[in-house]
PDB file of N, CA, C and O in Angstrom:
ATOM      1  N   MET A   1     110.664  82.330 151.889  1.00  0.00           N
ATOM      2  CA  MET A   1     111.218  81.624 153.014  1.00  0.00           C
ATOM      3  C   MET A   1     110.074  81.067 153.868  1.00  0.00           C
ATOM      4  O   MET A   1     109.085  81.764 154.097  1.00  0.00           O
ATOM      5  N   VAL A   2     110.193  79.857 154.327  1.00  0.00           N
ATOM      6  CA  VAL A   2     109.181  79.187 155.131  1.00  0.00           C
ATOM      7  C   VAL A   2     109.402  79.548 156.602  1.00  0.00           C
ATOM      8  O   VAL A   2     110.498  79.402 157.142  1.00  0.00           O
ATOM      9  N   ASP A   3     108.322  80.023 157.228  1.00  0.00           N
ATOM     10  CA  ASP A   3     108.384  80.353 158.654  1.00  0.00           C
ATOM     11  C   ASP A   3     107.889  79.133 159.431  1.00  0.00           C
ATOM     12  O   ASP A   3     106.683  78.937 159.582  1.00  0.00           O
ATOM     13  N   ALA A   4     108.811  78.325 159.916  1.00  0.00           N
ATOM     14  CA  ALA A   4     108.469  77.073 160.591  1.00  0.00           C
ATOM     15  C   ALA A   4     107.640  77.316 161.835  1.00  0.00           C
ATOM     16  O   ALA A   4     106.724  76.546 162.124  1.00  0.00           O
ATOM     17  N   GLU A   5     107.938  78.359 162.571  1.00  0.00           N
ATOM     18  CA  GLU A   5     107.195  78.648 163.805  1.00  0.00           C
ATOM     19  C   GLU A   5     105.745  79.009 163.491  1.00  0.00           C
ATOM     20  O   GLU A   5     104.834  78.603 164.211  1.00  0.00           O
ATOM     21  N   LYS A   6     105.530  79.769 162.418  1.00  0.00           N
ATOM     22  CA  LYS A   6     104.166  80.142 162.014  1.00  0.00           C
ATOM     23  C   LYS A   6     103.379  78.898 161.597  1.00  0.00           C
ATOM     24  O   LYS A   6     102.215  78.740 161.965  1.00  0.00           O
ATOM     25  N   ILE A   7     104.013  78.034 160.840  1.00  0.00           N
ATOM     26  CA  ILE A   7     103.357  76.798 160.394  1.00  0.00           C
ATOM     27  C   ILE A   7     103.011  75.933 161.601  1.00  0.00           C
ATOM     28  O   ILE A   7     101.928  75.352 161.659  1.00  0.00           O
ATOM     29  N   LYS A   8     103.912  75.847 162.549  1.00  0.00           N
ATOM     30  CA  LYS A   8     103.659  75.053 163.751  1.00  0.00           C
ATOM     31  C   LYS A   8     102.476  75.610 164.535  1.00  0.00           C
ATOM     32  O   LYS A   8     101.621  74.849 164.986  1.00  0.00           O
ATOM     33  N   LYS A   9     102.417  76.945 164.704  1.00  0.00           N
ATOM     34  CA  LYS A   9     101.311  77.571 165.434  1.00  0.00           C
ATOM     35  C   LYS A   9      99.986  77.336 164.736  1.00  0.00           C
ATOM     36  O   LYS A   9      98.985  77.043 165.390  1.00  0.00           O
ATOM     37  N   GLU A  10      99.962  77.461 163.402  1.00  0.00           N
ATOM     38  CA  GLU A  10      98.732  77.230 162.639  1.00  0.00           C
ATOM     39  C   GLU A  10      98.303  75.768 162.732  1.00  0.00           C
ATOM     40  O   GLU A  10      97.111  75.474 162.825  1.00  0.00           O
ATOM     41  N   GLY A  11      99.265  74.859 162.706  1.00  0.00           N
ATOM     42  CA  GLY A  11      98.950  73.433 162.841  1.00  0.00           C
ATOM     43  C   GLY A  11      98.345  73.119 164.195  1.00  0.00           C
ATOM     44  O   GLY A  11      97.364  72.379 164.281  1.00  0.00           O
ATOM     45  N   VAL A  12      98.918  73.671 165.252  1.00  0.00           N
ATOM     46  CA  VAL A  12      98.390  73.457 166.599  1.00  0.00           C
ATOM     47  C   VAL A  12      96.984  74.039 166.700  1.00  0.00           C
ATOM     48  O   VAL A  12      96.095  73.429 167.293  1.00  0.00           O
ATOM     49  N   LYS A  13      96.789  75.224 166.116  1.00  0.00           N
ATOM     50  CA  LYS A  13      95.468  75.866 166.136  1.00  0.00           C
ATOM     51  C   LYS A  13      94.425  74.983 165.430  1.00  0.00           C
ATOM     52  O   LYS A  13      93.316  74.803 165.933  1.00  0.00           O
ATOM     53  N   LEU A  14      94.791  74.435 164.262  1.00  0.00           N
ATOM     54  CA  LEU A  14      93.880  73.546 163.523  1.00  0.00           C
ATOM     55  C   LEU A  14      93.530  72.304 164.341  1.00  0.00           C
ATOM     56  O   LEU A  14      92.371  71.893 164.389  1.00  0.00           O
ATOM     57  N   LEU A  15      94.526  71.714 164.977  1.00  0.00           N
ATOM     58  CA  LEU A  15      94.280  70.519 165.791  1.00  0.00           C
ATOM     59  C   LEU A  15      93.366  70.822 166.969  1.00  0.00           C
ATOM     60  O   LEU A  15      92.487  70.026 167.297  1.00  0.00           O
ATOM     61  N   GLU A  16      93.570  71.962 167.602  1.00  0.00           N
ATOM     62  CA  GLU A  16      92.716  72.344 168.725  1.00  0.00           C
ATOM     63  C   GLU A  16      91.281  72.557 168.268  1.00  0.00           C
ATOM     64  O   GLU A  16      90.348  72.109 168.934  1.00  0.00           O
ATOM     65  N   GLU A  17      91.089  73.244 167.126  1.00  0.00           N
ATOM     66  CA  GLU A  17      89.743  73.464 166.594  1.00  0.00           C
ATOM     67  C   GLU A  17      89.085  72.134 166.238  1.00  0.00           C
ATOM     68  O   GLU A  17      87.901  71.931 166.507  1.00  0.00           O
ATOM     69  N   PHE A  18      89.845  71.239 165.639  1.00  0.00           N
ATOM     70  CA  PHE A  18      89.308  69.930 165.272  1.00  0.00           C
ATOM     71  C   PHE A  18      88.923  69.141 166.519  1.00  0.00           C
ATOM     72  O   PHE A  18      87.885  68.480 166.542  1.00  0.00           O
ATOM     73  N   SER A  19      89.748  69.208 167.543  1.00  0.00           N
ATOM     74  CA  SER A  19      89.448  68.516 168.802  1.00  0.00           C
ATOM     75  C   SER A  19      88.170  69.039 169.431  1.00  0.00           C
ATOM     76  O   SER A  19      87.384  68.270 169.984  1.00  0.00           O
ATOM     77  N   GLN A  20      87.962  70.344 169.349  1.00  0.00           N
ATOM     78  CA  GLN A  20      86.735  70.932 169.887  1.00  0.00           C
ATOM     79  C   GLN A  20      85.515  70.436 169.124  1.00  0.00           C
ATOM     80  O   GLN A  20      84.473  70.161 169.719  1.00  0.00           O
ATOM     81  N   GLN A  21      85.647  70.324 167.810  1.00  0.00           N
ATOM     82  CA  GLN A  21      84.543  69.817 166.997  1.00  0.00           C
ATOM     83  C   GLN A  21      84.243  68.360 167.342  1.00  0.00           C
ATOM     84  O   GLN A  21      83.080  67.964 167.405  1.00  0.00           O
ATOM     85  N   LEU A  22      85.284  67.568 167.566  1.00  0.00           N
ATOM     86  CA  LEU A  22      85.089  66.155 167.898  1.00  0.00           C
ATOM     87  C   LEU A  22      84.484  65.965 169.281  1.00  0.00           C
ATOM     88  O   LEU A  22      83.863  64.936 169.548  1.00  0.00           O
ATOM     89  N   ALA A  23      84.654  66.933 170.153  1.00  0.00           N
ATOM     90  CA  ALA A  23      84.115  66.821 171.509  1.00  0.00           C
ATOM     91  C   ALA A  23      82.599  66.681 171.493  1.00  0.00           C
ATOM     92  O   ALA A  23      82.025  66.088 172.407  1.00  0.00           O
ATOM     93  N   GLY A  24      81.948  67.214 170.474  1.00  0.00           N
ATOM     94  CA  GLY A  24      80.495  67.131 170.374  1.00  0.00           C
ATOM     95  C   GLY A  24      79.982  65.832 169.778  1.00  0.00           C
ATOM     96  O   GLY A  24      78.771  65.619 169.725  1.00  0.00           O
ATOM     97  N   VAL A  25      80.872  64.962 169.331  1.00  0.00           N
ATOM     98  CA  VAL A  25      80.474  63.694 168.722  1.00  0.00           C
ATOM     99  C   VAL A  25      80.370  62.641 169.823  1.00  0.00           C
ATOM    100  O   VAL A  25      81.344  62.384 170.530  1.00  0.00           O
ATOM    101  N   PRO A  26      79.188  62.027 169.972  1.00  0.00           N
ATOM    102  CA  PRO A  26      79.038  61.019 171.028  1.00  0.00           C
ATOM    103  C   PRO A  26      79.852  59.761 170.733  1.00  0.00           C
ATOM    104  O   PRO A  26      80.010  59.370 169.576  1.00  0.00           O
ATOM    105  N   GLU A  27      80.363  59.137 171.784  1.00  0.00           N
ATOM    106  CA  GLU A  27      81.114  57.894 171.628  1.00  0.00           C
ATOM    107  C   GLU A  27      80.140  56.726 171.699  1.00  0.00           C
ATOM    108  O   GLU A  27      79.390  56.585 172.666  1.00  0.00           O
ATOM    109  N   THR A  28      80.160  55.898 170.675  1.00  0.00           N
ATOM    110  CA  THR A  28      79.306  54.711 170.640  1.00  0.00           C
ATOM    111  C   THR A  28      80.106  53.561 170.056  1.00  0.00           C
ATOM    112  O   THR A  28      81.144  53.767 169.426  1.00  0.00           O
ATOM    113  N   LYS A  29      79.620  52.356 170.269  1.00  0.00           N
ATOM    114  CA  LYS A  29      80.256  51.181 169.678  1.00  0.00           C
ATOM    115  C   LYS A  29      79.620  50.839 168.338  1.00  0.00           C
ATOM    116  O   LYS A  29      80.106  49.965 167.620  1.00  0.00           O
ATOM    117  N   GLU A  30      78.533  51.529 168.002  1.00  0.00           N
ATOM    118  CA  GLU A  30      77.824  51.273 166.755  1.00  0.00           C
ATOM    119  C   GLU A  30      78.600  51.861 165.591  1.00  0.00           C
ATOM    120  O   GLU A  30      79.228  52.912 165.723  1.00  0.00           O
ATOM    121  N   THR A  31      78.559  51.195 164.469  1.00  0.00           N
ATOM    122  CA  THR A  31      79.184  51.704 163.268  1.00  0.00           C
ATOM    123  C   THR A  31      78.237  52.697 162.618  1.00  0.00           C
ATOM    124  O   THR A  31      77.055  52.411 162.428  1.00  0.00           O
ATOM    125  N   HIS A  32      78.760  53.854 162.284  1.00  0.00           N
ATOM    126  CA  HIS A  32      77.943  54.879 161.639  1.00  0.00           C
ATOM    127  C   HIS A  32      78.233  54.892 160.151  1.00  0.00           C
ATOM    128  O   HIS A  32      79.387  54.807 159.729  1.00  0.00           O
ATOM    129  N   TYR A  33      77.186  54.999 159.369  1.00  0.00           N
ATOM    130  CA  TYR A  33      77.305  54.989 157.923  1.00  0.00           C
ATOM    131  C   TYR A  33      76.958  56.364 157.368  1.00  0.00           C
ATOM    132  O   TYR A  33      76.121  57.079 157.920  1.00  0.00           O
ATOM    133  N   VAL A  34      77.610  56.717 156.275  1.00  0.00           N
ATOM    134  CA  VAL A  34      77.315  57.979 155.617  1.00  0.00           C
ATOM    135  C   VAL A  34      75.986  57.865 154.887  1.00  0.00           C
ATOM    136  O   VAL A  34      75.225  58.831 154.822  1.00  0.00           O
ATOM    137  N   MET A  35      75.705  56.698 154.343  1.00  0.00           N
ATOM    138  CA  MET A  35      74.457  56.485 153.608  1.00  0.00           C
ATOM    139  C   MET A  35      73.397  55.934 154.545  1.00  0.00           C
ATOM    140  O   MET A  35      73.698  55.514 155.662  1.00  0.00           O
ATOM    141  N   ASP A  36      72.171  55.937 154.088  1.00  0.00           N
ATOM    142  CA  ASP A  36      71.064  55.429 154.879  1.00  0.00           C
ATOM    143  C   ASP A  36      70.986  53.909 154.870  1.00  0.00           C
ATOM    144  O   ASP A  36      70.141  53.337 155.558  1.00  0.00           O
ATOM    145  N   ILE A  37      71.839  53.247 154.114  1.00  0.00           N
ATOM    146  CA  ILE A  37      71.781  51.800 153.974  1.00  0.00           C
ATOM    147  C   ILE A  37      72.644  51.152 155.055  1.00  0.00           C
ATOM    148  O   ILE A  37      73.792  51.548 155.259  1.00  0.00           O
ATOM    149  N   LYS A  38      72.092  50.161 155.742  1.00  0.00           N
ATOM    150  CA  LYS A  38      72.851  49.437 156.759  1.00  0.00           C
ATOM    151  C   LYS A  38      72.741  47.942 156.511  1.00  0.00           C
ATOM    152  O   LYS A  38      71.681  47.440 156.138  1.00  0.00           O
ATOM    153  N   ASN A  39      73.833  47.245 156.719  1.00  0.00           N
ATOM    154  CA  ASN A  39      73.862  45.783 156.660  1.00  0.00           C
ATOM    155  C   ASN A  39      73.123  45.225 155.438  1.00  0.00           C
ATOM    156  O   ASN A  39      72.193  44.427 155.563  1.00  0.00           O
ATOM    157  N   VAL A  40      73.547  45.653 154.295  1.00  0.00           N
ATOM    158  CA  VAL A  40      72.920  45.189 153.055  1.00  0.00           C
ATOM    159  C   VAL A  40      73.639  43.921 152.607  1.00  0.00           C
ATOM    160  O   VAL A  40      74.860  43.912 152.451  1.00  0.00           O
ATOM    161  N   TRP A  41      72.888  42.873 152.405  1.00  0.00           N
ATOM    162  CA  TRP A  41      73.451  41.599 151.968  1.00  0.00           C
ATOM    163  C   TRP A  41      72.823  41.194 150.655  1.00  0.00           C
ATOM    164  O   TRP A  41      71.640  41.433 150.412  1.00  0.00           O
ATOM    165  N   ARG A  42      73.608  40.595 149.834  1.00  0.00           N
ATOM    166  CA  ARG A  42      73.110  40.083 148.576  1.00  0.00           C
ATOM    167  C   ARG A  42      72.338  38.797 148.854  1.00  0.00           C
ATOM    168  O   ARG A  42      72.765  37.975 149.665  1.00  0.00           O
ATOM    169  N   ALA A  43      71.243  38.631 148.206  1.00  0.00           N
ATOM    170  CA  ALA A  43      70.437  37.419 148.382  1.00  0.00           C
ATOM    171  C   ALA A  43      71.193  36.207 147.846  1.00  0.00           C
ATOM    172  O   ALA A  43      71.888  36.296 146.834  1.00  0.00           O
ATOM    173  N   ASP A  44      71.053  35.083 148.528  1.00  0.00           N
ATOM    174  CA  ASP A  44      71.667  33.853 148.054  1.00  0.00           C
ATOM    175  C   ASP A  44      71.001  33.416 146.760  1.00  0.00           C
ATOM    176  O   ASP A  44      69.806  33.630 146.552  1.00  0.00           O
ATOM    177  N   GLY A  45      71.773  32.817 145.920  1.00  0.00           N
ATOM    178  CA  GLY A  45      71.204  32.337 144.668  1.00  0.00           C
ATOM    179  C   GLY A  45      72.264  31.616 143.869  1.00  0.00           C
ATOM    180  O   GLY A  45      73.415  31.509 144.291  1.00  0.00           O
ATOM    181  N   GLN A  46      71.869  31.131 142.727  1.00  0.00           N
ATOM    182  CA  GLN A  46      72.798  30.433 141.850  1.00  0.00           C
ATOM    183  C   GLN A  46      73.660  31.448 141.117  1.00  0.00           C
ATOM    184  O   GLN A  46      73.161  32.487 140.686  1.00  0.00           O
ATOM    185  N   PRO A  47      74.951  31.160 140.970  1.00  0.00           N
ATOM    186  CA  PRO A  47      75.814  32.083 140.233  1.00  0.00           C
ATOM    187  C   PRO A  47      75.407  32.152 138.766  1.00  0.00           C
ATOM    188  O   PRO A  47      74.882  31.189 138.206  1.00  0.00           O
ATOM    189  N   ILE A  48      75.654  33.288 138.165  1.00  0.00           N
ATOM    190  CA  ILE A  48      75.341  33.485 136.746  1.00  0.00           C
ATOM    191  C   ILE A  48      76.634  33.335 135.960  1.00  0.00           C
ATOM    192  O   ILE A  48      77.624  34.010 136.246  1.00  0.00           O
ATOM    193  N   ARG A  49      76.624  32.469 134.991  1.00  0.00           N
ATOM    194  CA  ARG A  49      77.817  32.230 134.174  1.00  0.00           C
ATOM    195  C   ARG A  49      77.884  33.303 133.092  1.00  0.00           C
ATOM    196  O   ARG A  49      76.934  33.490 132.332  1.00  0.00           O
ATOM    197  N   CYS A  50      79.005  34.001 133.029  1.00  0.00           N
ATOM    198  CA  CYS A  50      79.215  35.039 132.023  1.00  0.00           C
ATOM    199  C   CYS A  50      80.056  34.460 130.899  1.00  0.00           C
ATOM    200  O   CYS A  50      81.242  34.179 131.077  1.00  0.00           O
ATOM    201  N   GLU A  51      79.448  34.289 129.768  1.00  0.00           N
ATOM    202  CA  GLU A  51      80.160  33.728 128.622  1.00  0.00           C
ATOM    203  C   GLU A  51      81.274  34.678 128.201  1.00  0.00           C
ATOM    204  O   GLU A  51      81.062  35.887 128.106  1.00  0.00           O
ATOM    205  N   GLY A  52      82.442  34.141 127.954  1.00  0.00           N
ATOM    206  CA  GLY A  52      83.573  34.933 127.492  1.00  0.00           C
ATOM    207  C   GLY A  52      84.356  35.607 128.605  1.00  0.00           C
ATOM    208  O   GLY A  52      85.305  36.341 128.329  1.00  0.00           O
ATOM    209  N   PHE A  53      83.977  35.372 129.862  1.00  0.00           N
ATOM    210  CA  PHE A  53      84.669  36.016 130.973  1.00  0.00           C
ATOM    211  C   PHE A  53      86.142  35.620 131.035  1.00  0.00           C
ATOM    212  O   PHE A  53      87.016  36.471 131.197  1.00  0.00           O
ATOM    213  N   ARG A  54      86.408  34.324 130.904  1.00  0.00           N
ATOM    214  CA  ARG A  54      87.798  33.853 130.992  1.00  0.00           C
ATOM    215  C   ARG A  54      88.658  34.450 129.880  1.00  0.00           C
ATOM    216  O   ARG A  54      89.821  34.783 130.107  1.00  0.00           O
ATOM    217  N   ASP A  55      88.098  34.585 128.692  1.00  0.00           N
ATOM    218  CA  ASP A  55      88.857  35.172 127.588  1.00  0.00           C
ATOM    219  C   ASP A  55      89.159  36.644 127.857  1.00  0.00           C
ATOM    220  O   ASP A  55      90.268  37.111 127.596  1.00  0.00           O
ATOM    221  N   LYS A  56      88.180  37.367 128.374  1.00  0.00           N
ATOM    222  CA  LYS A  56      88.384  38.776 128.696  1.00  0.00           C
ATOM    223  C   LYS A  56      89.410  38.921 129.815  1.00  0.00           C
ATOM    224  O   LYS A  56      90.267  39.804 129.766  1.00  0.00           O
ATOM    225  N   LEU A  57      89.324  38.057 130.821  1.00  0.00           N
ATOM    226  CA  LEU A  57      90.266  38.095 131.931  1.00  0.00           C
ATOM    227  C   LEU A  57      91.681  37.815 131.438  1.00  0.00           C
ATOM    228  O   LEU A  57      92.627  38.490 131.844  1.00  0.00           O
ATOM    229  N   ALA A  58      91.826  36.838 130.578  1.00  0.00           N
ATOM    230  CA  ALA A  58      93.144  36.463 130.058  1.00  0.00           C
ATOM    231  C   ALA A  58      93.792  37.627 129.312  1.00  0.00           C
ATOM    232  O   ALA A  58      95.016  37.754 129.314  1.00  0.00           O
ATOM    233  N   LYS A  59      92.989  38.474 128.676  1.00  0.00           N
ATOM    234  CA  LYS A  59      93.526  39.628 127.958  1.00  0.00           C
ATOM    235  C   LYS A  59      93.941  40.745 128.905  1.00  0.00           C
ATOM    236  O   LYS A  59      94.794  41.562 128.557  1.00  0.00           O
ATOM    237  N   LEU A  60      93.357  40.792 130.083  1.00  0.00           N
ATOM    238  CA  LEU A  60      93.616  41.884 131.021  1.00  0.00           C
ATOM    239  C   LEU A  60      94.819  41.648 131.933  1.00  0.00           C
ATOM    240  O   LEU A  60      95.508  42.598 132.307  1.00  0.00           O
ATOM    241  N   VAL A  61      95.074  40.399 132.291  1.00  0.00           N
ATOM    242  CA  VAL A  61      96.132  40.116 133.265  1.00  0.00           C
ATOM    243  C   VAL A  61      97.476  39.910 132.564  1.00  0.00           C
ATOM    244  O   VAL A  61      97.526  39.492 131.407  1.00  0.00           O
ATOM    245  N   PRO A  62      98.574  40.210 133.287  1.00  0.00           N
ATOM    246  CA  PRO A  62      99.899  40.052 132.663  1.00  0.00           C
ATOM    247  C   PRO A  62     100.231  38.606 132.291  1.00  0.00           C
ATOM    248  O   PRO A  62     100.844  38.368 131.250  1.00  0.00           O
ATOM    249  N   LYS A  63      99.834  37.628 133.131  1.00  0.00           N
ATOM    250  CA  LYS A  63     100.187  36.236 132.849  1.00  0.00           C
ATOM    251  C   LYS A  63      98.995  35.337 133.189  1.00  0.00           C
ATOM    252  O   LYS A  63      98.446  35.410 134.289  1.00  0.00           O
ATOM    253  N   TYR A  64      98.608  34.503 132.247  1.00  0.00           N
ATOM    254  CA  TYR A  64      97.446  33.625 132.393  1.00  0.00           C
ATOM    255  C   TYR A  64      97.806  32.278 131.793  1.00  0.00           C
ATOM    256  O   TYR A  64      98.093  32.181 130.600  1.00  0.00           O
ATOM    257  N   GLU A  65      97.791  31.221 132.633  1.00  0.00           N
ATOM    258  CA  GLU A  65      98.157  29.881 132.155  1.00  0.00           C
ATOM    259  C   GLU A  65      97.150  28.847 132.631  1.00  0.00           C
ATOM    260  O   GLU A  65      96.773  28.837 133.802  1.00  0.00           O
ATOM    261  N   ASP A  66      96.722  27.995 131.746  1.00  0.00           N
ATOM    262  CA  ASP A  66      95.836  26.868 132.060  1.00  0.00           C
ATOM    263  C   ASP A  66      94.593  27.286 132.839  1.00  0.00           C
ATOM    264  O   ASP A  66      94.141  26.564 133.728  1.00  0.00           O
ATOM    265  N   GLY A  67      94.041  28.456 132.505  1.00  0.00           N
ATOM    266  CA  GLY A  67      92.822  28.909 133.161  1.00  0.00           C
ATOM    267  C   GLY A  67      93.046  29.616 134.484  1.00  0.00           C
ATOM    268  O   GLY A  67      92.085  29.900 135.200  1.00  0.00           O
ATOM    269  N   TYR A  68      94.298  29.907 134.826  1.00  0.00           N
ATOM    270  CA  TYR A  68      94.612  30.562 136.099  1.00  0.00           C
ATOM    271  C   TYR A  68      95.418  31.839 135.865  1.00  0.00           C
ATOM    272  O   TYR A  68      96.226  31.926 134.940  1.00  0.00           O
ATOM    273  N   VAL A  69      95.178  32.828 136.730  1.00  0.00           N
ATOM    274  CA  VAL A  69      95.993  34.039 136.730  1.00  0.00           C
ATOM    275  C   VAL A  69      97.280  33.692 137.485  1.00  0.00           C
ATOM    276  O   VAL A  69      97.222  33.191 138.608  1.00  0.00           O
ATOM    277  N   VAL A  70      98.413  33.951 136.889  1.00  0.00           N
ATOM    278  CA  VAL A  70      99.701  33.665 137.512  1.00  0.00           C
ATOM    279  C   VAL A  70     100.276  34.986 138.039  1.00  0.00           C
ATOM    280  O   VAL A  70     100.381  35.972 137.310  1.00  0.00           O
ATOM    281  N   CYS A  71     100.644  34.975 139.318  1.00  0.00           N
ATOM    282  CA  CYS A  71     101.212  36.190 139.919  1.00  0.00           C
ATOM    283  C   CYS A  71     102.271  35.802 140.955  1.00  0.00           C
ATOM    284  O   CYS A  71     102.424  34.637 141.322  1.00  0.00           O
ATOM    285  N   GLU A  72     102.985  36.820 141.403  1.00  0.00           N
ATOM    286  CA  GLU A  72     104.019  36.580 142.394  1.00  0.00           C
ATOM    287  C   GLU A  72     103.394  36.282 143.745  1.00  0.00           C
ATOM    288  O   GLU A  72     102.322  36.789 144.073  1.00  0.00           O
ATOM    289  N   LYS A  73     104.065  35.466 144.511  1.00  0.00           N
ATOM    290  CA  LYS A  73     103.611  35.123 145.861  1.00  0.00           C
ATOM    291  C   LYS A  73     104.283  36.066 146.838  1.00  0.00           C
ATOM    292  O   LYS A  73     105.507  36.195 146.842  1.00  0.00           O
ATOM    293  N   ALA A  74     103.484  36.729 147.670  1.00  0.00           N
ATOM    294  CA  ALA A  74     104.039  37.621 148.683  1.00  0.00           C
ATOM    295  C   ALA A  74     104.540  36.793 149.857  1.00  0.00           C
ATOM    296  O   ALA A  74     103.982  35.747 150.187  1.00  0.00           O
ATOM    297  N   GLU A  75     105.593  37.279 150.469  1.00  0.00           N
ATOM    298  CA  GLU A  75     106.151  36.540 151.616  1.00  0.00           C
ATOM    299  C   GLU A  75     105.823  37.210 152.907  1.00  0.00           C
ATOM    300  O   GLU A  75     106.213  36.726 153.969  1.00  0.00           O
TER     301      GLU A  75
END
């Protein structure tokens, strides 16, 4: 049998503990990253043509016509 009151008390306890942990985190407008890499951009350059890409793509998608992937339009 599920003790709803016990689950509620444990949930409140977890939220309070989590709130206490968050209290030590400084508020900033800066984006924090898990990795040491920040604002990594790919260098500009000429695109590389992959031979056979269209054929491989056509095999992967459900519907492919005249060089285009055909899909439903979301409303």
